[in-house]
N, C-alpha and C positions, 0 to 999 in steps of 0.2 A: 417164489412159492412152487410147490410140486404140481404136476399136472393132475387133474382128476381122472378117474378111470373112464368116465364118460362125459361129454359135454352135457350141460343142463339141457332138458327137453325143450324143444321148440314150442313156444306158447302161440297158438293161433289167435287171430283177432287183430284189429288195426293197431292197437298199442303195443303188440308183441314185438314187431320188428321195424317199426317206423323210425326209431332212433331219434336223436336230437335233431337230425337233419330233416325229419318229415319225409313224406313221400318224394318230394323234389324241391327242397328249400333252396333259397339263394345260395347258401353256403355250399350245399351239394352240387348245385349247377356250376358254380365257379370252380370247385374242385374237380369236377369231371372234365370241364373244359381245359384245365391245366394238365390233366392226364392225357387227354387226346393230343395236345400239342407235344407232350413228352414222347408219346408213342410215334407220332409223325417225324419228330426230330431224329429219333432213333432209327428210322427207316422201316418201321413196322408195317406201314401201309404201302410200301414200294411195289409189292408183288400184285396188289389189288386196291387201288385207292378207294373204291366203293365201300370198303369196311369202315372208313372213317366216320361215315354218317351213322352207322350201327353203334359204334363206340360212343359217339356224341349223344345218342338217343337213349341208350339203355342205362339205367341208373345202378351202378354196381353196389351202392350201399344197401339196396333192398335185398341183395342176394348175400350180403355178408353182415347180418345183424350183430354178429360177434366173431371174434377171431382170437387166436392165442398168439401172443408175442413171446418169443424166446427170452428167458431170463436165467440167471445163474440157478441151477438146480431144477429147472423145469420150464413151466409156462406161465404167463400172466394173461388173464382173460380181459379183453377190451370189448365193450359193447355199447351200442347207441342208446340205451336206456339207463346208463350209469348215473347215480345222483350227482356226480361230480362233473361240473362243466368242463373242467380241464381234461378229464379222462375222456369225455365225449368228443372233445376236440381232437384228442389223440387218436381215438377210434376213426373219426372221419378222415383225418389226414392219412392214416394207414390204409383205409379202404381205397383212397384215391391216389395212392403212391404206386409206382410201377414195380411192384413187388408180389411175390406169391404169399398167401396168407393161409396159415394153418387154421382150418375151420372144425376139424374133429380130431381129438387126440384120445387114445385109448391105452391105459397102462404106460404112459409115457411115449408111445409110438404114435407117429402121424398116420391117420387113416384117410383123411380127405382134406383137400385144399382148394383155394381159389388160385388158379395159375397166374403167373406174371402176365399182365395185360399186353405188353409188347410182344412177348413170345406167343400169346394167343392170336394176336393180329397177324404175326408172321405165319403161323400154322394155318389160319383161316385163309390167308391169301394164297398159300401154296396148295390148299385144297382145290382151288380152282373151281369154284361153284358157278353155275349159270342158272338163269331163270328156269324154274321147272324142275330142277334137280331135287331128288329126295335124299335126305342125309340121315345116316345113323351115327349117333355119338356113343361111344363106349366110355362110361364113367360120367355120371350125371353131375357129381360135385355139388356145387351150390345152385346149379341151374343157369349161372351167368352165361356160359358159352352157348347153352341151348337158346337162351334169349336173344343173343346175338344172331344166331342162325335163323331163328324164328322171324326176327326183325327184317332180315334180308330176304328170306325165302317164303315166309308165311308159316303159320302154325302147323298146317296140314302136311307139310313136307319135311318136318323134323321129328325124329324119334330119339330119345336118350334113355339109356339103360344103365342101371347100376345094381350090384349085388345086395346092397344093404337097404332094407326097407326104411330105415330112419333116414338115410340120405335121400331116397327118392321122395319121401313124404315131405321133407323140408324143401327139397328143390321144387316140387309142385307148388307148395305155398308161396314160395318166393316168386316164382313165375307168374302165378295168378295175380299176386299183389302188384306186379310190374305191368300187367295187362297182356301177358302171353300164355298160350295154352298148347304147346306142342305135346306130343305123346311122350308120357313119362312111364317106363316100365321097370319093374323090379325083377331082376333076373341075372343070370350069369353072362356077363359080357363076352366071355370066351366063346359062346355059343351064338353070339349076335342076337337078332330078334327077328326069326323067321315069319312071325305072324304079320309083320308089316313090310316084308320084302317084296319086290327087289329095290335096291338102293343104287344111286348113282355116285355117291360118295360115302365113305366111312371115315370118321376121324376118332382116334383114341386120345384120352387124356390120362392114360396110365401106361406104365412101361411094360412091353411085351417080353417074353422070353423066346417066343417064336411067333409065327403068323398063324392064327387059327383058321383051318380049312373052311369052317362054317361061313367065315366072312366072305370068302370068294364065292361060295355057293349062293350067297344071298345078294350078290352084285349083278347089275347088267354088265354085259360086255363093254368094255371101254370105260368102266368105272375107275375111280382112283381111291386108294387107301392111304392114309397119312397117320403114322403112329410112332410114338417113342419106342426105341429099341436100342438096348445098351444105354449109352448117354447121348444118342443122337436121334435124329428124325428121319425115318424112311418114308419115301413116297413110292407106292406101288401101282403100276398101271395094270389093270385086270383084263386079261384076254379072254377067259372064260372061267367056268367054275373050278377049274383045276390048275390054272396057270396065271402067274402075275410075276412082274419083275420091275425093279426100279433102284434108284440110287438114294444114298443119304444126302440130306441137306448139310451145308456147312455149320448149321446152328447147333450148339450144345443144348441139351434138354434133360432135366432131371425131374421125373415124376415118381409117384408111389406105384408099386408093381400092381399089374392086373391081378385081382383075386378071382379064382375060378379054375377051370380045367387046365389052364396053361400057367399057373402061378409059378413064378420063378423062385430063386433062393434069395440072396442078399439084396438089400435095398440097392437100386442102381446108384452108381458112383460111390458106394461105400464097401465094395467087395475088398476082402483082404487076401493077399497072396504071400505065401512064404517065398522069399526071394533074396538072393544075394545082391541084387542091383541097388545102386545108390537111391536114397529117398527122392532126390530131385528127379530121377528117372521115373519112378513108380508113381509120383504125384503129378507127372506131366499130364495135362488133360487129354491130349490126343493119344498118348500111349496107353493111358487107362481106358480109352474108348476101344482100342485095339484088343486089350486084355479082356474086357467085358464081352466084346463081340466074339471072340475065339475062346471063351471060358470053357474048359474041358477038352479042348482040342490042342491048344498050345499052353506050355507053362511060360512063366514070366521071361526066362532067359531065351526061350525059342522065339516069344513074340518080340522081344527086343532085338534079336538078331535080324528078323525079318523087317522090323520097323526101321532100323538103321540102313539096312541093305536097299530098301526101297524109298530112301529118301524122306523118312518121317512123314508117310502120307497123311493128308487131311482127310476128314470124313467123307467128303464128296467123291473120293476115289473108290469108296467102298459101295457095295450094292447087295441085294438080296434077290433070290429067285425062288418061286414056288412052282414046282412041278409035280403034280399028283400028290403023293404023300411025302415027298421030299422037299425040305426047306434048307437052303444053304446061303451063307454069306460069302462074299468074294471080294477080291481086290482087283481093280481095273476091268477084269473081263470075266463074266459068268462061266466061261469055259476055259479060263486060264489056269495056271498052276496053283494059284492061291485060292482055296475055297474050304469052307468049314461048315459042317451041318449045325443047323439050329434045332435042338431037340426040345 
């Protein structure tokens, strides 16, 4: 079936999003325990095992009362209040699978999603939070990630922002139903959230085209920023309001683009390039990462020559530097010969 132009409005009240699983039925608890084991076996908790308890405690099904499964020609909507028991079971199984779930679709395009749980665990681990840290999340989504942060740090130390009022309203309801009350703000994530600054950590769940200067200005010295960029994850250590630097993690990551002042062009991972290179090269994950990172600075043939000359470099050999109004990506050394501006 084709995707609707907008998801059905979120209905408030206990029956609206309880689903067949209820607030925390035996079926949901068993499914959640299975997901936690899967995340653990994948190494998702290796960076910070303390996140295991948060994933074990926070009920994902309360944050995904419905989602859209891809089918030929569009999307199929699965939800917890479906009259069909078989479809309710499919919904619950999907909610507690280690997979990203499309939660908001507009005119056939993905607008918002619930990220893959194992990737969320890796990102939260690399965020390196400590007791007392205040965290700004860019991209509220369903509210699930904010709930995990609030479970670990407390409601008062978590702020989540999203551009779409419908998304923040739904996230707030999901959070309240699950028993969490972090600060949920409707606004342009590219501008951060100055009203609740300063922050010790900023985590984005949407892909950047560059690093917004406003984020650094709202961070304490020594803060960390973790965000998707190109098809990777960059971790930046903040020196002060104008300087930050860091390297990419080895992990691939595909998110919807940040919507706001720094909105990019093509969806990450889907950019198209006119090239004479063989398809096996242009579809190589690490080569595509280099293409996306250097988009506008190198054409595919130039990027391939560099990639081959440097031994097909993995993501962790690349980094990003912010210095004043300049932001650039680099290979191996921020002052080395290979550097490209991020506009």
